[in-house]
Backbone as ProteinMPNN parsed JSONL, in Angstrom:
{"seq_chain_A": "MKLVSILDQVVESTAGHIIRFSAGEPITVPSDPTLIADCLAKGCLPADKVDEKVMAAARARNEAEQELAQEAKTVKQAGEAVTKAQIAANNRKE", "coords_chain_A": {"N_chain_A": [[0.717, -1.056, -0.003], [0.508, 2.082, -0.624], [1.246, 5.228, 1.118], [1.157, 8.45, 2.502], [2.278, 11.487, 3.416], [1.708, 14.161, 5.064], [3.696, 15.973, 6.571], [7.824, 15.91, 7.275], [8.268, 13.018, 8.622], [8.796, 10.156, 11.081], [7.411, 7.187, 11.864], [6.781, 4.929, 13.858], [5.694, 1.849, 14.187], [3.802, -0.347, 16.166], [4.141, -2.591, 15.845], [6.911, -2.901, 15.479], [7.913, -2.181, 13.3], [9.929, 0.666, 11.481], [9.256, 3.708, 9.743], [10.544, 6.104, 7.567], [8.897, 9.225, 6.181], [9.06, 11.504, 3.983], [7.884, 14.587, 3.519], [5.024, 14.651, 1.06], [5.877, 12.838, -0.166], [5.051, 10.024, -1.562], [5.58, 6.532, -0.541], [5.663, 3.034, -0.394], [4.509, 0.745, 1.702], [5.061, -2.102, 3.965], [2.297, -4.479, 3.864], [1.165, -5.003, 6.434], [-1.122, -5.183, 8.622], [-1.107, -3.701, 11.619], [1.399, -1.796, 11.18], [0.115, -0.225, 9.129], [-2.198, 0.514, 10.591], [-1.047, 2.153, 12.544], [0.087, 4.421, 10.903], [-1.887, 5.643, 9.797], [-3.058, 6.684, 12.092], [-1.154, 8.464, 12.789], [-1.293, 10.51, 11.227], [-0.933, 10.238, 8.567], [-1.752, 9.196, 5.099], [-3.789, 7.55, 2.287], [-1.96, 7.113, -0.648], [-3.422, 7.355, -2.931], [-5.674, 8.342, -2.188], [-5.146, 11.365, -1.85], [-4.3, 14.515, -3.477], [-2.327, 15.136, -5.805], [-1.833, 18.039, -6.073], [-2.0, 18.621, -3.325], [0.488, 17.254, -2.434], [2.251, 17.914, -3.906], [2.395, 20.62, -2.598], [3.035, 20.115, -0.217], [5.331, 19.031, -0.905], [6.642, 21.402, -1.71], [6.774, 23.287, 0.558], [7.862, 21.579, 2.667], [10.286, 21.885, 1.481], [11.392, 24.501, 1.462], [10.892, 24.688, 4.281], [13.451, 23.866, 4.803], [15.382, 25.082, 3.322], [15.104, 27.525, 4.775], [16.234, 26.85, 7.417], [19.061, 26.226, 6.649], [19.834, 28.776, 6.017], [19.598, 29.961, 8.367], [21.176, 28.687, 9.682], [23.261, 29.976, 8.227], [23.716, 32.459, 9.141], [23.813, 32.539, 11.82], [26.426, 31.101, 11.819], [27.561, 33.6, 10.691], [26.982, 35.358, 12.639], [28.781, 34.065, 14.736], [30.83, 34.521, 14.045], [31.338, 37.048, 13.324], [31.827, 38.015, 16.904], [34.019, 36.568, 17.365], [35.89, 37.941, 15.922], [35.196, 40.437, 16.992], [35.795, 39.981, 19.545], [38.632, 39.464, 19.243], [39.803, 41.415, 18.143], [39.093, 43.715, 20.865], [40.844, 42.179, 22.13], [43.272, 43.122, 21.169], [43.261, 45.751, 21.782], [43.921, 45.741, 24.348]], "CA_chain_A": [[0.03, 0.098, 0.144], [1.646, 3.206, -0.733], [0.8, 6.138, 2.264], [1.848, 9.675, 2.165], [2.065, 12.319, 5.08], [2.108, 16.249, 4.476], [4.48, 16.463, 7.162], [8.392, 14.931, 7.486], [8.63, 12.28, 9.981], [8.977, 9.181, 11.59], [6.53, 6.392, 12.226], [7.21, 3.546, 14.889], [4.943, 1.13, 14.823], [4.135, -1.188, 17.338], [4.764, -3.829, 15.53], [8.191, -2.849, 15.353], [8.358, -1.199, 12.242], [10.121, 2.265, 11.763], [8.789, 4.45, 8.281], [10.381, 7.569, 7.185], [8.325, 9.545, 5.39], [9.269, 12.87, 3.683], [6.87, 15.43, 3.354], [4.444, 14.814, -0.601], [6.273, 11.497, -1.278], [4.311, 8.286, -1.334], [6.252, 5.312, -0.146], [5.044, 1.673, -0.585], [4.813, 0.458, 3.325], [4.488, -3.287, 3.692], [0.903, -4.91, 3.783], [0.607, -5.254, 7.746], [-2.528, -3.686, 9.218], [-0.938, -3.112, 12.466], [1.865, -0.879, 10.444], [-0.939, 0.503, 8.483], [-2.944, 1.443, 11.19], [-0.234, 3.297, 13.097], [1.038, 4.988, 10.099], [-3.179, 6.506, 9.571], [-3.169, 7.411, 13.081], [-0.061, 9.692, 12.837], [-1.616, 11.306, 9.724], [-0.417, 9.446, 7.087], [-2.971, 9.176, 4.298], [-3.985, 6.709, 1.138], [-1.548, 8.196, -1.308], [-4.399, 7.392, -3.82], [-6.956, 9.815, -1.712], [-4.489, 12.908, -1.969], [-4.376, 15.349, -5.083], [-1.296, 15.703, -6.587], [-1.557, 19.423, -5.874], [-1.472, 18.598, -1.81], [1.266, 16.382, -2.236], [3.315, 18.942, -4.482], [2.489, 22.022, -1.99], [3.821, 19.775, 0.971], [7.016, 18.725, -0.73], [7.277, 22.925, -1.594], [6.576, 23.787, 1.881], [9.122, 21.171, 3.22], [11.634, 22.912, 0.897], [11.489, 25.859, 1.674], [11.601, 25.158, 5.362], [14.93, 23.238, 4.515], [16.172, 26.335, 3.125], [15.216, 28.185, 6.191], [16.928, 26.238, 8.65], [20.153, 26.375, 6.343], [20.077, 30.163, 6.076], [19.383, 30.023, 9.795], [22.682, 28.119, 10.093], [24.501, 30.434, 7.992], [23.289, 33.502, 9.959], [24.371, 32.131, 13.021], [27.985, 31.333, 11.988], [28.13, 34.893, 10.455], [26.866, 36.15, 14.042], [29.563, 33.804, 15.777], [32.516, 34.956, 13.353], [31.607, 38.533, 14.092], [31.33, 38.42, 18.123], [35.113, 36.32, 17.713], [36.629, 38.711, 15.48], [35.274, 41.773, 18.378], [36.674, 39.961, 21.03], [40.26, 39.578, 18.774], [39.826, 43.1, 18.035], [39.581, 44.138, 21.837], [42.26, 41.777, 23.184], [44.696, 43.849, 21.159], [43.308, 47.047, 22.26], [44.415, 45.89, 25.547]], "C_chain_A": [[0.492, 1.173, -0.021], [0.483, 4.698, -0.208], [1.603, 7.274, 1.55], [1.539, 10.69, 3.525], [2.616, 13.728, 4.05], [2.994, 16.677, 5.425], [6.108, 15.583, 6.958], [8.294, 14.043, 8.88], [8.318, 11.516, 10.183], [8.003, 8.074, 12.442], [7.236, 4.956, 12.573], [6.059, 3.161, 15.029], [4.873, 0.223, 16.004], [4.252, -2.468, 17.208], [6.643, -4.604, 15.203], [8.996, -2.284, 14.005], [8.778, 0.228, 12.002], [10.413, 2.78, 10.214], [9.07, 5.639, 8.741], [9.939, 8.042, 6.242], [8.647, 11.263, 5.14], [8.134, 13.347, 2.987], [6.194, 15.469, 1.35], [4.968, 13.919, -0.824], [6.158, 10.479, -0.801], [5.573, 7.055, -1.25], [5.276, 4.352, -0.041], [5.714, 1.395, 1.33], [4.171, -1.378, 3.174], [3.046, -3.631, 4.287], [0.784, -5.484, 5.363], [-0.235, -4.562, 8.134], [-2.026, -3.536, 10.454], [0.507, -1.687, 12.096], [0.725, 0.233, 10.121], [-1.634, 1.22, 9.663], [-1.843, 2.682, 12.029], [0.196, 4.138, 12.174], [-0.424, 5.859, 10.135], [-2.621, 7.182, 10.732], [-2.068, 8.466, 13.209], [0.064, 10.408, 11.522], [-1.435, 11.304, 8.595], [-1.958, 9.112, 6.554], [-2.684, 7.7, 2.973], [-3.326, 7.432, 0.032], [-2.597, 8.329, -2.751], [-5.433, 8.54, -3.669], [-6.542, 11.094, -1.627], [-4.244, 13.388, -3.118], [-2.911, 15.505, -4.684], [-0.65, 16.943, -5.883], [-0.913, 19.481, -4.392], [-0.237, 18.182, -1.656], [2.557, 17.651, -2.613], [3.643, 20.303, -3.23], [3.388, 21.362, -0.933], [5.375, 19.346, 0.42], [7.678, 20.503, -0.938], [7.631, 23.186, -0.442], [7.751, 22.936, 2.712], [10.572, 21.569, 2.569], [12.506, 23.658, 0.989], [11.871, 25.691, 3.414], [13.25, 24.275, 5.742], [15.96, 24.573, 4.347], [16.022, 27.234, 4.103], [16.304, 28.086, 6.943], [18.42, 26.594, 8.162], [20.265, 27.535, 6.404], [20.479, 30.571, 7.318], [20.871, 29.76, 10.222], [23.69, 29.254, 9.813], [24.38, 31.945, 8.58], [24.365, 33.223, 11.481], [25.957, 31.858, 12.689], [28.31, 32.558, 11.339], [28.264, 35.174, 11.945], [28.46, 35.846, 15.063], [31.341, 34.378, 15.399], [32.794, 36.572, 13.83], [32.024, 38.543, 15.475], [33.022, 37.378, 17.974], [35.783, 37.502, 16.904], [36.612, 40.181, 16.774], [35.938, 40.942, 19.252], [38.187, 40.061, 20.362], [40.04, 40.99, 19.406], [40.116, 44.133, 19.847], [40.192, 43.51, 22.557], [43.238, 42.659, 22.497], [44.628, 45.04, 21.212], [43.531, 47.253, 23.678], [45.531, 45.539, 25.449]], "O_chain_A": [[1.3, 1.292, 0.9], [-0.543, 5.103, -0.755], [2.339, 7.239, 0.563], [0.685, 10.532, 4.397], [3.319, 14.067, 3.098], [3.257, 17.874, 5.304], [5.911, 14.471, 6.467], [8.26, 14.519, 10.015], [7.207, 11.385, 9.669], [7.914, 8.198, 13.663], [7.926, 4.192, 11.899], [5.265, 3.75, 15.763], [5.841, 0.074, 16.751], [4.416, -3.322, 18.079], [7.223, -5.662, 14.957], [10.186, -2.056, 13.783], [7.945, 1.071, 12.334], [11.404, 2.461, 9.556], [8.54, 6.266, 9.657], [10.333, 7.561, 5.179], [8.478, 12.108, 6.019], [7.519, 12.758, 2.097], [6.77, 16.149, 0.501], [4.775, 13.674, -2.014], [6.806, 9.949, 0.101], [6.398, 6.951, -2.157], [4.142, 4.643, 0.337], [6.759, 1.687, 1.911], [3.204, -1.779, 2.526], [2.693, -2.961, 5.258], [0.214, -6.573, 5.433], [-0.193, -3.335, 8.041], [-2.899, -2.77, 10.862], [0.49, -0.683, 12.809], [0.525, 1.284, 10.73], [-1.637, 2.451, 9.696], [-2.009, 3.902, 11.993], [0.967, 4.917, 12.735], [-0.2, 6.991, 10.565], [-1.832, 8.115, 10.588], [-2.363, 9.426, 13.921], [1.067, 10.779, 10.912], [-1.687, 12.138, 7.725], [-2.97, 8.866, 7.211], [-1.641, 7.059, 2.845], [-3.953, 8.405, -0.386], [-2.518, 9.297, -3.508], [-5.89, 9.334, -4.492], [-7.352, 11.983, -1.365], [-3.906, 12.548, -3.952], [-2.433, 15.873, -3.61], [0.452, 17.039, -5.342], [0.146, 20.034, -4.095], [0.346, 18.685, -0.695], [3.433, 18.112, -1.882], [4.74, 20.815, -3.009], [4.456, 21.922, -0.685], [6.378, 19.331, 1.134], [8.773, 20.874, -0.515], [8.834, 23.354, -0.243], [8.542, 23.591, 3.391], [11.677, 21.534, 3.112], [13.72, 23.708, 0.792], [12.817, 26.301, 3.912], [13.878, 24.218, 6.799], [16.939, 24.921, 5.006], [17.058, 27.862, 4.322], [17.159, 28.949, 7.14], [19.129, 27.183, 8.978], [21.212, 27.682, 7.178], [21.428, 31.328, 7.52], [21.565, 30.48, 10.941], [24.612, 29.587, 10.558], [25.359, 32.609, 8.24], [25.406, 33.752, 11.87], [26.749, 32.484, 13.394], [29.527, 32.745, 11.35], [29.363, 35.237, 12.497], [29.089, 36.65, 15.751], [32.395, 34.541, 16.015], [33.752, 37.138, 14.358], [32.959, 39.344, 15.483], [33.428, 37.569, 19.12], [36.417, 38.154, 17.733], [37.587, 40.742, 17.273], [36.9, 41.507, 19.772], [38.977, 40.773, 20.982], [40.072, 41.473, 20.538], [41.009, 44.962, 20.025], [40.324, 43.926, 23.708], [44.155, 43.03, 23.229], [45.591, 45.708, 20.836], [43.447, 48.333, 24.264], [46.274, 45.562, 26.43]]}, "name": "protein", "num_of_chains": 1, "seq": "MKLVSILDQVVESTAGHIIRFSAGEPITVPSDPTLIADCLAKGCLPADKVDEKVMAAARARNEAEQELAQEAKTVKQAGEAVTKAQIAANNRKE"}
């Protein structure tokens, strides 16, 4: 059965399966009723019941979130570099 999630998430089933979903990307899961029930309980849906536009929007949102996270990391690194430079400059003044 193909299932899709609108969020990035990992589903751990009570049967011991672990499946990682990427937002908007349908994946085939084993035909284990417990696993399927656990995935559905976490908000996953049968891929054939979800409009392609919804899946595309979920993928786009996920990509945008990843880009923002990368930009935030870059800004944080730049801020750390400025702080180090300021400390070094202050140390040279003393």
